[in-house]
C-alpha positions, 0 to 999 in steps of 0.5 A: 550497484544494484542490489540484492532482491530476495522475492520469497513467500512466508507462511503464516499458517498453512494457509497463508502465505504472503509474497515479499520482496526485499531488497537492500541495507540499512534501515527498513522501508515496508511498502504496501499497495492499495486494493489495486496494485501489488509489490509490483508496483514499488519496482522504480521506488525501491531502487531509489531508496537501495542506492540512499542506503535503504533496505526495503521490503514490499508486501502482498497482503493476504490476497493482493499480488502474489500472495494467497487467497484462502476461502474462509480466511479473515480478511478485516482490515483488522486482520491484514494489519495483524499479518503486516506486523507478523511478517515485520516480525519475521523479517527482523524489522522493526522502527521502518518507515512504512509506504502505504497505498489507498486502503492500505493506508488505513491497514498500516496506521492499525500497524502503528496503533497496535505496534508501535515498535514496528513504525517510526514514521508513515507515507500515506499515498493518499489513503485515509483512515477508511473504516471499510471497504464495503462502499455499495459502489465496491460491492455493485463491481465485485458483484459484476465482476464475479459474474463475468468472471464465472461466464468466462471473461476473464480478458473482459475483466483485465480489460476494465481493471486497467482502465480503471489503472488510468482512470486514477492515473495523472500520468497514465504513461505507465498503465503498458500491457506489461505492466497490467499483466505484472499487477493481475497474473496473481489475480489471473492466475486465481480469479475466484478465490480473487473475487471471494475475497474481496467479497469477504472484505465487504463482508466481514466487520472491523472488530473497532474502529479506527479514526477514534484511535488515530490519535494514538499514532505519535509517530509522523505521517507525510500524506501525498495527495496526487493534484491532478484530477483523477479517480478515486483518491481521499474523501475529504472528509478523511482528511478532515479526520486526519486533521483533527486526530493525527497529532503529527501531519504533513500534507503534500501535493504532487502535480501532475499525478494521480492515485498511482504515486510509486508509479507517475513519481516514483522519485517523490515518493522516496523522498519523502521517504528518506525524509520521513527518516530524516524526521526520525533520526536526527536529521540525517538520513540513510546513507549518511547524508542530508537528504535533498528538499523536495522543492514542493 
């Protein structure tokens, strides 16, 4: 039986609407994609968890996916973490297993530090404790995209972004015309707003550093890393910081996969959520049976 799906916009302020896809019943798993992703990217993970007795909540952070892109908003990772916590509160979600990819794993670590009542465990998909998205490469790429967009080159931007998805994947068979369109429909609807928001992310300073605070995260963190050669992913110094500061860290490598683990191996991601849930619930999964070993 298919789980009932509720797609909604949650208003956090008159200008801030957060897109959420809420499915199933049971213990909650909150899922957040990286900067290039969206709630849609978890479409193959959610049914696996729903069938196992989990409720899944996929969230588009502000300026991502189908969420709004207000001018002048605060786009720091800390502000995004506060919004994710507000969304969880509005949905009555507490003690969830949180799944996050790439940059927004850093956002979820901030949720776990500020609101430990919301987090019972974290599954990180190649997401380290970054302090800022303002790398020189990101700055240059965004400025170029802004220029191309102003010249009417939205199709060119979409094609370049699709190439980026392929380069970041071990198995890029999931990058089809349909998935590319779904990934970027929100951005294409308001390209100027999207680019302005991403530029703001590179200019706005975080109020406090993250890495010194990681030791305050007491819940299990399971880090999945794609073994295939691919663009993006975790920097060695980020992994070192996680080993140095997290009190309960497990690192696993996924053969054949790249950065988009929820697309390339949704089964592995779903199973990881269930194992983290099992570890924090007395050895029983949401469906009442012991979780299967990963075999990896």
